N, CA, C, O and CB atoms as a CASP TS submission, in Angstrom:
PFRMAT TS
TARGET T0000
AUTHOR 0000-0000-0000
METHOD Language model
MODEL 1
PARENT N/A
ATOM      1  N   MET     1      -0.966 -10.835 -20.350  1.00  0.00           N
ATOM      2  CA  MET     1      -1.919 -11.908 -20.148  1.00  0.00           C
ATOM      3  C   MET     1      -1.177 -13.071 -19.512  1.00  0.00           C
ATOM      4  O   MET     1      -0.081 -13.429 -19.944  1.00  0.00           O
ATOM      5  CB  MET     1      -2.600 -12.330 -21.487  1.00  0.00           C
ATOM      6  N   GLY     2      -1.770 -13.654 -18.494  1.00  0.00           N
ATOM      7  CA  GLY     2      -1.128 -14.752 -17.814  1.00  0.00           C
ATOM      8  C   GLY     2      -2.099 -15.520 -16.953  1.00  0.00           C
ATOM      9  O   GLY     2      -3.301 -15.258 -16.942  1.00  0.00           O
ATOM     10  N   LYS     3      -1.543 -16.480 -16.229  1.00  0.00           N
ATOM     11  CA  LYS     3      -2.351 -17.337 -15.361  1.00  0.00           C
ATOM     12  C   LYS     3      -1.595 -17.525 -14.053  1.00  0.00           C
ATOM     13  O   LYS     3      -0.405 -17.840 -14.051  1.00  0.00           O
ATOM     14  CB  LYS     3      -2.661 -18.720 -16.041  1.00  0.00           C
ATOM     15  N   VAL     4      -2.298 -17.329 -12.942  1.00  0.00           N
ATOM     16  CA  VAL     4      -1.726 -17.525 -11.612  1.00  0.00           C
ATOM     17  C   VAL     4      -2.570 -18.561 -10.898  1.00  0.00           C
ATOM     18  O   VAL     4      -3.799 -18.491 -10.906  1.00  0.00           O
ATOM     19  CB  VAL     4      -1.665 -16.184 -10.800  1.00  0.00           C
ATOM     20  N   SER     5      -1.899 -19.528 -10.278  1.00  0.00           N
ATOM     21  CA  SER     5      -2.591 -20.575  -9.529  1.00  0.00           C
ATOM     22  C   SER     5      -2.086 -20.541  -8.088  1.00  0.00           C
ATOM     23  O   SER     5      -0.886 -20.672  -7.844  1.00  0.00           O
ATOM     24  CB  SER     5      -2.363 -21.989 -10.176  1.00  0.00           C
ATOM     25  N   LEU     6      -3.003 -20.366  -7.134  1.00  0.00           N
ATOM     26  CA  LEU     6      -2.659 -20.357  -5.714  1.00  0.00           C
ATOM     27  C   LEU     6      -3.227 -21.614  -5.063  1.00  0.00           C
ATOM     28  O   LEU     6      -4.420 -21.891  -5.183  1.00  0.00           O
ATOM     29  CB  LEU     6      -3.202 -19.072  -5.011  1.00  0.00           C
ATOM     30  N   ASN     7      -2.387 -22.367  -4.382  1.00  0.00           N
ATOM     31  CA  ASN     7      -2.815 -23.561  -3.659  1.00  0.00           C
ATOM     32  C   ASN     7      -2.647 -23.289  -2.170  1.00  0.00           C
ATOM     33  O   ASN     7      -1.536 -23.066  -1.688  1.00  0.00           O
ATOM     34  CB  ASN     7      -1.998 -24.829  -4.104  1.00  0.00           C
ATOM     35  N   ILE     8      -3.764 -23.311  -1.450  1.00  0.00           N
ATOM     36  CA  ILE     8      -3.766 -23.020  -0.019  1.00  0.00           C
ATOM     37  C   ILE     8      -4.100 -24.302   0.737  1.00  0.00           C
ATOM     38  O   ILE     8      -5.173 -24.870   0.535  1.00  0.00           O
ATOM     39  CB  ILE     8      -4.784 -21.884   0.328  1.00  0.00           C
ATOM     40  N   PRO     9      -3.202 -24.768   1.603  1.00  0.00           N
ATOM     41  CA  PRO     9      -3.489 -25.983   2.363  1.00  0.00           C
ATOM     42  C   PRO     9      -4.507 -25.719   3.469  1.00  0.00           C
ATOM     43  O   PRO     9      -4.609 -24.590   3.948  1.00  0.00           O
ATOM     44  CB  PRO     9      -2.202 -26.551   2.961  1.00  0.00           C
ATOM     45  N   PRO    10      -5.267 -26.745   3.887  1.00  0.00           N
ATOM     46  CA  PRO    10      -6.262 -26.560   4.946  1.00  0.00           C
ATOM     47  C   PRO    10      -5.633 -26.134   6.281  1.00  0.00           C
ATOM     48  O   PRO    10      -6.326 -25.576   7.131  1.00  0.00           O
ATOM     49  CB  PRO    10      -7.048 -27.847   5.140  1.00  0.00           C
ATOM     50  N   GLU    11      -4.368 -26.382   6.471  1.00  0.00           N
ATOM     51  CA  GLU    11      -3.677 -25.977   7.698  1.00  0.00           C
ATOM     52  C   GLU    11      -3.595 -24.454   7.809  1.00  0.00           C
ATOM     53  O   GLU    11      -3.224 -23.934   8.861  1.00  0.00           O
ATOM     54  CB  GLU    11      -2.265 -26.586   7.742  1.00  0.00           C
ATOM     55  N   ALA    12      -3.931 -23.743   6.752  1.00  0.00           N
ATOM     56  CA  ALA    12      -3.886 -22.276   6.769  1.00  0.00           C
ATOM     57  C   ALA    12      -4.973 -21.695   7.670  1.00  0.00           C
ATOM     58  O   ALA    12      -4.966 -20.496   7.948  1.00  0.00           O
ATOM     59  CB  ALA    12      -4.037 -21.724   5.348  1.00  0.00           C
ATOM     60  N   GLY    13      -5.905 -22.527   8.128  1.00  0.00           N
ATOM     61  CA  GLY    13      -6.979 -22.034   8.989  1.00  0.00           C
ATOM     62  C   GLY    13      -8.124 -21.486   8.173  1.00  0.00           C
ATOM     63  O   GLY    13      -8.443 -22.000   7.101  1.00  0.00           O
ATOM     64  N   ARG    14      -8.743 -20.434   8.688  1.00  0.00           N
ATOM     65  CA  ARG    14      -9.863 -19.807   7.972  1.00  0.00           C
ATOM     66  C   ARG    14      -9.308 -18.942   6.840  1.00  0.00           C
ATOM     67  O   ARG    14      -8.320 -18.227   7.007  1.00  0.00           O
ATOM     68  CB  ARG    14     -10.746 -18.947   8.944  1.00  0.00           C
ATOM     69  N   VAL    15      -9.965 -19.028   5.698  1.00  0.00           N
ATOM     70  CA  VAL    15      -9.510 -18.283   4.526  1.00  0.00           C
ATOM     71  C   VAL    15     -10.636 -17.390   4.029  1.00  0.00           C
ATOM     72  O   VAL    15     -11.785 -17.815   3.913  1.00  0.00           O
ATOM     73  CB  VAL    15      -9.037 -19.244   3.405  1.00  0.00           C
ATOM     74  N   ARG    16     -10.284 -16.153   3.739  1.00  0.00           N
ATOM     75  CA  ARG    16     -11.224 -15.185   3.177  1.00  0.00           C
ATOM     76  C   ARG    16     -10.553 -14.607   1.927  1.00  0.00           C
ATOM     77  O   ARG    16      -9.411 -14.151   1.985  1.00  0.00           O
ATOM     78  CB  ARG    16     -11.603 -14.042   4.229  1.00  0.00           C
ATOM     79  N   VAL    17     -11.267 -14.627   0.798  1.00  0.00           N
ATOM     80  CA  VAL    17     -10.740 -14.091  -0.454  1.00  0.00           C
ATOM     81  C   VAL    17     -11.667 -12.974  -0.941  1.00  0.00           C
ATOM     82  O   VAL    17     -12.867 -13.178  -1.129  1.00  0.00           O
ATOM     83  CB  VAL    17     -10.601 -15.216  -1.534  1.00  0.00           C
ATOM     84  N   ILE    18     -11.099 -11.824  -1.135  1.00  0.00           N
ATOM     85  CA  ILE    18     -11.818 -10.672  -1.667  1.00  0.00           C
ATOM     86  C   ILE    18     -11.162 -10.351  -3.010  1.00  0.00           C
ATOM     87  O   ILE    18      -9.943 -10.196  -3.090  1.00  0.00           O
ATOM     88  CB  ILE    18     -11.779  -9.426  -0.669  1.00  0.00           C
ATOM     89  N   TYR    19     -11.965 -10.253  -4.053  1.00  0.00           N
ATOM     90  CA  TYR    19     -11.362 -10.017  -5.363  1.00  0.00           C
ATOM     91  C   TYR    19     -12.132  -8.982  -6.170  1.00  0.00           C
ATOM     92  O   TYR    19     -13.336  -8.790  -5.999  1.00  0.00           O
ATOM     93  CB  TYR    19     -11.283 -11.315  -6.142  1.00  0.00           C
ATOM     94  N   ASP    20     -11.393  -8.323  -7.055  1.00  0.00           N
ATOM     95  CA  ASP    20     -11.957  -7.346  -7.982  1.00  0.00           C
ATOM     96  C   ASP    20     -11.901  -7.948  -9.371  1.00  0.00           C
ATOM     97  O   ASP    20     -10.824  -8.203  -9.908  1.00  0.00           O
ATOM     98  CB  ASP    20     -11.192  -5.980  -7.924  1.00  0.00           C
ATOM     99  N   ASP    21     -13.053  -8.168  -9.937  1.00  0.00           N
ATOM    100  CA  ASP    21     -13.156  -8.744 -11.268  1.00  0.00           C
ATOM    101  C   ASP    21     -13.242  -7.626 -12.297  1.00  0.00           C
ATOM    102  O   ASP    21     -13.879  -6.599 -12.062  1.00  0.00           O
ATOM    103  CB  ASP    21     -14.381  -9.680 -11.372  1.00  0.00           C
ATOM    104  N   SER    22     -12.596  -7.834 -13.434  1.00  0.00           N
ATOM    105  CA  SER    22     -12.712  -6.873 -14.519  1.00  0.00           C
ATOM    106  C   SER    22     -13.130  -7.611 -15.788  1.00  0.00           C
ATOM    107  O   SER    22     -13.216  -8.839 -15.803  1.00  0.00           O
ATOM    108  CB  SER    22     -11.375  -6.108 -14.734  1.00  0.00           C
ATOM    109  N   PHE    23     -13.383  -6.867 -16.825  1.00  0.00           N
ATOM    110  CA  PHE    23     -13.865  -7.437 -18.078  1.00  0.00           C
ATOM    111  C   PHE    23     -12.868  -8.429 -18.681  1.00  0.00           C
ATOM    112  O   PHE    23     -13.283  -9.411 -19.296  1.00  0.00           O
ATOM    113  CB  PHE    23     -14.154  -6.327 -19.074  1.00  0.00           C
ATOM    114  N   PHE    24     -11.570  -8.196 -18.519  1.00  0.00           N
ATOM    115  CA  PHE    24     -10.545  -9.030 -19.136  1.00  0.00           C
ATOM    116  C   PHE    24      -9.928 -10.045 -18.178  1.00  0.00           C
ATOM    117  O   PHE    24      -8.968 -10.724 -18.542  1.00  0.00           O
ATOM    118  CB  PHE    24      -9.467  -8.161 -19.698  1.00  0.00           C
ATOM    119  N   SER    25     -10.456 -10.160 -16.973  1.00  0.00           N
ATOM    120  CA  SER    25      -9.897 -11.111 -16.007  1.00  0.00           C
ATOM    121  C   SER    25     -10.896 -12.216 -15.706  1.00  0.00           C
ATOM    122  O   SER    25     -12.097 -12.077 -15.937  1.00  0.00           O
ATOM    123  CB  SER    25      -9.494 -10.393 -14.707  1.00  0.00           C
ATOM    124  N   SER    26     -10.366 -13.319 -15.185  1.00  0.00           N
ATOM    125  CA  SER    26     -11.185 -14.471 -14.836  1.00  0.00           C
ATOM    126  C   SER    26     -10.676 -15.045 -13.517  1.00  0.00           C
ATOM    127  O   SER    26      -9.468 -15.170 -13.313  1.00  0.00           O
ATOM    128  CB  SER    26     -11.156 -15.548 -15.967  1.00  0.00           C
ATOM    129  N   PHE    27     -11.601 -15.393 -12.624  1.00  0.00           N
ATOM    130  CA  PHE    27     -11.247 -15.987 -11.343  1.00  0.00           C
ATOM    131  C   PHE    27     -11.956 -17.324 -11.204  1.00  0.00           C
ATOM    132  O   PHE    27     -13.104 -17.479 -11.621  1.00  0.00           O
ATOM    133  CB  PHE    27     -11.613 -15.044 -10.170  1.00  0.00           C
ATOM    134  N   SER    28     -11.257 -18.291 -10.610  1.00  0.00           N
ATOM    135  CA  SER    28     -11.821 -19.619 -10.370  1.00  0.00           C
ATOM    136  C   SER    28     -11.474 -20.022  -8.936  1.00  0.00           C
ATOM    137  O   SER    28     -10.330 -19.871  -8.507  1.00  0.00           O
ATOM    138  CB  SER    28     -11.276 -20.675 -11.409  1.00  0.00           C
ATOM    139  N   PHE    29     -12.467 -20.537  -8.191  1.00  0.00           N
ATOM    140  CA  PHE    29     -12.263 -20.903  -6.790  1.00  0.00           C
ATOM    141  C   PHE    29     -12.690 -22.343  -6.561  1.00  0.00           C
ATOM    142  O   PHE    29     -13.766 -22.754  -6.994  1.00  0.00           O
ATOM    143  CB  PHE    29     -13.043 -19.958  -5.856  1.00  0.00           C
ATOM    144  N   SER    30     -11.844 -23.108  -5.881  1.00  0.00           N
ATOM    145  CA  SER    30     -12.142 -24.497  -5.558  1.00  0.00           C
ATOM    146  C   SER    30     -11.972 -24.688  -4.052  1.00  0.00           C
ATOM    147  O   SER    30     -10.957 -24.288  -3.483  1.00  0.00           O
ATOM    148  CB  SER    30     -11.219 -25.475  -6.360  1.00  0.00           C
ATOM    149  N   GLY    31     -12.974 -25.304  -3.404  1.00  0.00           N
ATOM    150  CA  GLY    31     -12.905 -25.551  -1.968  1.00  0.00           C
ATOM    151  C   GLY    31     -13.341 -24.367  -1.125  1.00  0.00           C
ATOM    152  O   GLY    31     -13.232 -24.412   0.100  1.00  0.00           O
ATOM    153  N   LEU    32     -13.829 -23.318  -1.749  1.00  0.00           N
ATOM    154  CA  LEU    32     -14.297 -22.123  -1.040  1.00  0.00           C
ATOM    155  C   LEU    32     -15.769 -21.904  -1.331  1.00  0.00           C
ATOM    156  O   LEU    32     -16.290 -22.388  -2.336  1.00  0.00           O
ATOM    157  CB  LEU    32     -13.474 -20.875  -1.445  1.00  0.00           C
ATOM    158  N   VAL    33     -16.443 -21.169  -0.446  1.00  0.00           N
ATOM    159  CA  VAL    33     -17.873 -20.915  -0.564  1.00  0.00           C
ATOM    160  C   VAL    33     -18.086 -19.451  -0.952  1.00  0.00           C
ATOM    161  O   VAL    33     -17.523 -18.551  -0.328  1.00  0.00           O
ATOM    162  CB  VAL    33     -18.615 -21.255   0.767  1.00  0.00           C
ATOM    163  N   LYS    34     -18.901 -19.218  -1.983  1.00  0.00           N
ATOM    164  CA  LYS    34     -19.205 -17.851  -2.398  1.00  0.00           C
ATOM    165  C   LYS    34     -20.198 -17.239  -1.416  1.00  0.00           C
ATOM    166  O   LYS    34     -21.276 -17.789  -1.191  1.00  0.00           O
ATOM    167  CB  LYS    34     -19.769 -17.820  -3.846  1.00  0.00           C
ATOM    168  N   ARG    35     -19.830 -16.095  -0.832  1.00  0.00           N
ATOM    169  CA  ARG    35     -20.704 -15.393   0.112  1.00  0.00           C
ATOM    170  C   ARG    35     -21.513 -14.313  -0.612  1.00  0.00           C
ATOM    171  O   ARG    35     -22.693 -14.106  -0.332  1.00  0.00           O
ATOM    172  CB  ARG    35     -19.873 -14.764   1.258  1.00  0.00           C
ATOM    173  N   ARG    36     -20.863 -13.647  -1.529  1.00  0.00           N
ATOM    174  CA  ARG    36     -21.504 -12.650  -2.389  1.00  0.00           C
ATOM    175  C   ARG    36     -20.509 -12.364  -3.514  1.00  0.00           C
ATOM    176  O   ARG    36     -19.405 -12.907  -3.526  1.00  0.00           O
ATOM    177  CB  ARG    36     -21.895 -11.321  -1.584  1.00  0.00           C
ATOM    178  N   GLU    37     -20.899 -11.526  -4.439  1.00  0.00           N
ATOM    179  CA  GLU    37     -20.006 -11.202  -5.552  1.00  0.00           C
ATOM    180  C   GLU    37     -18.724 -10.562  -5.026  1.00  0.00           C
ATOM    181  O   GLU    37     -18.762  -9.575  -4.292  1.00  0.00           O
ATOM    182  CB  GLU    37     -20.706 -10.260  -6.559  1.00  0.00           C
ATOM    183  N   GLY    38     -17.599 -11.136  -5.410  1.00  0.00           N
ATOM    184  CA  GLY    38     -16.312 -10.599  -4.989  1.00  0.00           C
ATOM    185  C   GLY    38     -15.834 -11.058  -3.630  1.00  0.00           C
ATOM    186  O   GLY    38     -14.878 -10.496  -3.095  1.00  0.00           O
ATOM    187  N   TYR    39     -16.489 -12.088  -3.041  1.00  0.00           N
ATOM    188  CA  TYR    39     -16.141 -12.496  -1.679  1.00  0.00           C
ATOM    189  C   TYR    39     -16.376 -13.987  -1.484  1.00  0.00           C
ATOM    190  O   TYR    39     -17.498 -14.468  -1.645  1.00  0.00           O
ATOM    191  CB  TYR    39     -16.954 -11.696  -0.653  1.00  0.00           C
ATOM    192  N   TYR    40     -15.321 -14.721  -1.138  1.00  0.00           N
ATOM    193  CA  TYR    40     -15.387 -16.158  -0.863  1.00  0.00           C
ATOM    194  C   TYR    40     -14.761 -16.432   0.492  1.00  0.00           C
ATOM    195  O   TYR    40     -13.882 -15.689   0.928  1.00  0.00           O
ATOM    196  CB  TYR    40     -14.672 -16.979  -1.973  1.00  0.00           C
ATOM    197  N   THR    41     -15.206 -17.499   1.171  1.00  0.00           N
ATOM    198  CA  THR    41     -14.577 -17.944   2.419  1.00  0.00           C
ATOM    199  C   THR    41     -14.454 -19.462   2.419  1.00  0.00           C
ATOM    200  O   THR    41     -15.063 -20.151   1.601  1.00  0.00           O
ATOM    201  CB  THR    41     -15.391 -17.465   3.651  1.00  0.00           C
ATOM    202  N   SER    42     -13.659 -19.964   3.349  1.00  0.00           N
ATOM    203  CA  SER    42     -13.542 -21.406   3.521  1.00  0.00           C
ATOM    204  C   SER    42     -14.805 -21.938   4.195  1.00  0.00           C
ATOM    205  O   SER    42     -15.534 -21.189   4.847  1.00  0.00           O
ATOM    206  CB  SER    42     -12.280 -21.765   4.352  1.00  0.00           C
ATOM    207  N   VAL    43     -15.053 -23.218   4.034  1.00  0.00           N
ATOM    208  CA  VAL    43     -16.206 -23.876   4.655  1.00  0.00           C
ATOM    209  C   VAL    43     -16.046 -23.795   6.176  1.00  0.00           C
ATOM    210  O   VAL    43     -14.956 -24.042   6.692  1.00  0.00           O
ATOM    211  CB  VAL    43     -16.336 -25.374   4.179  1.00  0.00           C
ATOM    212  N   GLY    44     -17.104 -23.455   6.890  1.00  0.00           N
ATOM    213  CA  GLY    44     -17.055 -23.353   8.345  1.00  0.00           C
ATOM    214  C   GLY    44     -16.349 -22.114   8.856  1.00  0.00           C
ATOM    215  O   GLY    44     -15.966 -22.058  10.025  1.00  0.00           O
ATOM    216  N   PHE    45     -16.172 -21.133   8.011  1.00  0.00           N
ATOM    217  CA  PHE    45     -15.451 -19.906   8.380  1.00  0.00           C
ATOM    218  C   PHE    45     -16.020 -19.259   9.641  1.00  0.00           C
ATOM    219  O   PHE    45     -15.261 -18.848  10.519  1.00  0.00           O
ATOM    220  CB  PHE    45     -15.495 -18.905   7.229  1.00  0.00           C
ATOM    221  N   ASP    46     -17.332 -19.165   9.740  1.00  0.00           N
ATOM    222  CA  ASP    46     -17.976 -18.493  10.872  1.00  0.00           C
ATOM    223  C   ASP    46     -17.968 -19.311  12.160  1.00  0.00           C
ATOM    224  O   ASP    46     -18.166 -18.754  13.240  1.00  0.00           O
ATOM    225  CB  ASP    46     -19.391 -18.157  10.515  1.00  0.00           C
ATOM    226  N   GLN    47     -17.743 -20.615  12.068  1.00  0.00           N
ATOM    227  CA  GLN    47     -17.779 -21.471  13.248  1.00  0.00           C
ATOM    228  C   GLN    47     -16.398 -21.732  13.845  1.00  0.00           C
ATOM    229  O   GLN    47     -16.293 -22.434  14.851  1.00  0.00           O
ATOM    230  CB  GLN    47     -18.429 -22.779  12.901  1.00  0.00           C
ATOM    231  N   SER    48     -15.353 -21.192  13.259  1.00  0.00           N
ATOM    232  CA  SER    48     -13.998 -21.471  13.712  1.00  0.00           C
ATOM    233  C   SER    48     -13.382 -20.267  14.417  1.00  0.00           C
ATOM    234  O   SER    48     -13.770 -19.124  14.179  1.00  0.00           O
ATOM    235  CB  SER    48     -13.130 -21.886  12.538  1.00  0.00           C
ATOM    236  N   ASN    49     -12.426 -20.544  15.279  1.00  0.00           N
ATOM    237  CA  ASN    49     -11.655 -19.494  15.945  1.00  0.00           C
ATOM    238  C   ASN    49     -10.211 -19.458  15.453  1.00  0.00           C
ATOM    239  O   ASN    49      -9.372 -18.765  16.030  1.00  0.00           O
ATOM    240  CB  ASN    49     -11.683 -19.699  17.457  1.00  0.00           C
ATOM    241  N   ALA    50      -9.923 -20.204  14.387  1.00  0.00           N
ATOM    242  CA  ALA    50      -8.572 -20.259  13.832  1.00  0.00           C
ATOM    243  C   ALA    50      -8.182 -18.891  13.266  1.00  0.00           C
ATOM    244  O   ALA    50      -9.051 -18.077  12.954  1.00  0.00           O
ATOM    245  CB  ALA    50      -8.477 -21.348  12.732  1.00  0.00           C
ATOM    246  N   PRO    51      -6.882 -18.638  13.136  1.00  0.00           N
ATOM    247  CA  PRO    51      -6.441 -17.379  12.519  1.00  0.00           C
ATOM    248  C   PRO    51      -7.000 -17.249  11.106  1.00  0.00           C
ATOM    249  O   PRO    51      -7.278 -18.250  10.445  1.00  0.00           O
ATOM    250  CB  PRO    51      -4.898 -17.297  12.490  1.00  0.00           C
ATOM    251  N   ILE    52      -7.160 -16.022  10.654  1.00  0.00           N
ATOM    252  CA  ILE    52      -7.735 -15.756   9.329  1.00  0.00           C
ATOM    253  C   ILE    52      -6.636 -15.364   8.347  1.00  0.00           C
ATOM    254  O   ILE    52      -5.826 -14.478   8.619  1.00  0.00           O
ATOM    255  CB  ILE    52      -8.805 -14.639   9.409  1.00  0.00           C
ATOM    256  N   LEU    53      -6.625 -16.039   7.204  1.00  0.00           N
ATOM    257  CA  LEU    53      -5.768 -15.662   6.086  1.00  0.00           C
ATOM    258  C   LEU    53      -6.651 -14.903   5.102  1.00  0.00           C
ATOM    259  O   LEU    53      -7.595 -15.471   4.553  1.00  0.00           O
ATOM    260  CB  LEU    53      -5.081 -16.923   5.411  1.00  0.00           C
ATOM    261  N   THR    54      -6.353 -13.628   4.876  1.00  0.00           N
ATOM    262  CA  THR    54      -7.136 -12.800   3.954  1.00  0.00           C
ATOM    263  C   THR    54      -6.313 -12.528   2.705  1.00  0.00           C
ATOM    264  O   THR    54      -5.182 -12.048   2.783  1.00  0.00           O
ATOM    265  CB  THR    54      -7.570 -11.465   4.626  1.00  0.00           C
ATOM    266  N   LEU    55      -6.893 -12.840   1.557  1.00  0.00           N
ATOM    267  CA  LEU    55      -6.261 -12.561   0.271  1.00  0.00           C
ATOM    268  C   LEU    55      -7.092 -11.505  -0.451  1.00  0.00           C
ATOM    269  O   LEU    55      -8.311 -11.638  -0.554  1.00  0.00           O
ATOM    270  CB  LEU    55      -6.126 -13.862  -0.592  1.00  0.00           C
ATOM    271  N   ARG    56      -6.446 -10.474  -0.944  1.00  0.00           N
ATOM    272  CA  ARG    56      -7.104  -9.457  -1.767  1.00  0.00           C
ATOM    273  C   ARG    56      -6.507  -9.571  -3.161  1.00  0.00           C
ATOM    274  O   ARG    56      -5.340  -9.243  -3.379  1.00  0.00           O
ATOM    275  CB  ARG    56      -6.919  -7.998  -1.170  1.00  0.00           C
ATOM    276  N   LEU    57      -7.313 -10.036  -4.094  1.00  0.00           N
ATOM    277  CA  LEU    57      -6.833 -10.309  -5.444  1.00  0.00           C
ATOM    278  C   LEU    57      -7.408  -9.319  -6.435  1.00  0.00           C
ATOM    279  O   LEU    57      -8.572  -8.925  -6.352  1.00  0.00           O
ATOM    280  CB  LEU    57      -7.185 -11.729  -5.861  1.00  0.00           C
ATOM    281  N   SER    58      -6.562  -8.927  -7.375  1.00  0.00           N
ATOM    282  CA  SER    58      -6.978  -8.026  -8.435  1.00  0.00           C
ATOM    283  C   SER    58      -6.184  -8.386  -9.685  1.00  0.00           C
ATOM    284  O   SER    58      -4.986  -8.663  -9.616  1.00  0.00           O
ATOM    285  CB  SER    58      -6.764  -6.525  -8.031  1.00  0.00           C
ATOM    286  N   SER    59      -6.854  -8.379 -10.806  1.00  0.00           N
ATOM    287  CA  SER    59      -6.196  -8.726 -12.061  1.00  0.00           C
ATOM    288  C   SER    59      -6.748  -7.854 -13.172  1.00  0.00           C
ATOM    289  O   SER    59      -7.960  -7.682 -13.297  1.00  0.00           O
ATOM    290  CB  SER    59      -6.385 -10.224 -12.397  1.00  0.00           C
ATOM    291  N   GLY    60      -5.864  -7.314 -13.965  1.00  0.00           N
ATOM    292  CA  GLY    60      -6.300  -6.505 -15.089  1.00  0.00           C
ATOM    293  C   GLY    60      -6.543  -7.354 -16.330  1.00  0.00           C
ATOM    294  O   GLY    60      -7.450  -7.082 -17.116  1.00  0.00           O
ATOM    295  N   LEU    61      -5.721  -8.384 -16.494  1.00  0.00           N
ATOM    296  CA  LEU    61      -5.800  -9.227 -17.680  1.00  0.00           C
ATOM    297  C   LEU    61      -5.248 -10.596 -17.328  1.00  0.00           C
ATOM    298  O   LEU    61      -4.096 -10.703 -16.908  1.00  0.00           O
ATOM    299  CB  LEU    61      -5.024  -8.600 -18.878  1.00  0.00           C
ATOM    300  N   GLY    62      -6.043 -11.644 -17.488  1.00  0.00           N
ATOM    301  CA  GLY    62      -5.563 -12.985 -17.214  1.00  0.00           C
ATOM    302  C   GLY    62      -6.513 -13.785 -16.353  1.00  0.00           C
ATOM    303  O   GLY    62      -7.674 -13.422 -16.164  1.00  0.00           O
ATOM    304  N   LYS    63      -5.987 -14.894 -15.831  1.00  0.00           N
ATOM    305  CA  LYS    63      -6.795 -15.810 -15.043  1.00  0.00           C
ATOM    306  C   LYS    63      -6.119 -16.089 -13.716  1.00  0.00           C
ATOM    307  O   LYS    63      -4.905 -16.284 -13.658  1.00  0.00           O
ATOM    308  CB  LYS    63      -7.040 -17.114 -15.804  1.00  0.00           C
ATOM    309  N   MET    64      -6.910 -16.108 -12.644  1.00  0.00           N
ATOM    310  CA  MET    64      -6.417 -16.472 -11.319  1.00  0.00           C
ATOM    311  C   MET    64      -7.230 -17.656 -10.801  1.00  0.00           C
ATOM    312  O   MET    64      -8.460 -17.643 -10.840  1.00  0.00           O
ATOM    313  CB  MET    64      -6.501 -15.262 -10.334  1.00  0.00           C
ATOM    314  N   ILE    65      -6.527 -18.674 -10.318  1.00  0.00           N
ATOM    315  CA  ILE    65      -7.152 -19.882  -9.798  1.00  0.00           C
ATOM    316  C   ILE    65      -6.736 -20.030  -8.340  1.00  0.00           C
ATOM    317  O   ILE    65      -5.548 -20.001  -8.020  1.00  0.00           O
ATOM    318  CB  ILE    65      -6.751 -21.145 -10.638  1.00  0.00           C
ATOM    319  N   VAL    66      -7.727 -20.189  -7.454  1.00  0.00           N
ATOM    320  CA  VAL    66      -7.454 -20.379  -6.027  1.00  0.00           C
ATOM    321  C   VAL    66      -8.007 -21.737  -5.617  1.00  0.00           C
ATOM    322  O   VAL    66      -9.202 -21.998  -5.756  1.00  0.00           O
ATOM    323  CB  VAL    66      -8.085 -19.228  -5.161  1.00  0.00           C
ATOM    324  N   ASN    67      -7.126 -22.603  -5.111  1.00  0.00           N
ATOM    325  CA  ASN    67      -7.509 -23.942  -4.654  1.00  0.00           C
ATOM    326  C   ASN    67      -7.264 -24.033  -3.157  1.00  0.00           C
ATOM    327  O   ASN    67      -6.144 -23.816  -2.694  1.00  0.00           O
ATOM    328  CB  ASN    67      -6.715 -25.053  -5.415  1.00  0.00           C
ATOM    329  N   TYR    68      -8.287 -24.347  -2.413  1.00  0.00           N
ATOM    330  CA  TYR    68      -8.175 -24.544  -0.953  1.00  0.00           C
ATOM    331  C   TYR    68      -8.463 -26.012  -0.676  1.00  0.00           C
ATOM    332  O   TYR    68      -9.617 -26.435  -0.608  1.00  0.00           O
ATOM    333  CB  TYR    68      -9.173 -23.600  -0.146  1.00  0.00           C
ATOM    334  N   LYS    69      -7.391 -26.777  -0.517  1.00  0.00           N
ATOM    335  CA  LYS    69      -7.539 -28.211  -0.245  1.00  0.00           C
ATOM    336  C   LYS    69      -6.309 -28.765   0.392  1.00  0.00           C
ATOM    337  O   LYS    69      -6.252 -29.958   0.692  1.00  0.00           O
ATOM    338  CB  LYS    69      -7.844 -28.975  -1.511  1.00  0.00           C
TER
END
């Protein structure tokens, strides 16, 4: 059991986060927009031509926090 915190600066360009949630895991997203279950993107993702940073997150037990600011 643990906690991971990821801080992504806005200079990273467009951000896409795909995650697999399980019964014993928890995910928290700040500064990102939920597109559907298991999928978040940065604001303005579709209107930008910046490079894409894709994160694929999976956790069996614990908490993951993603901050895009």
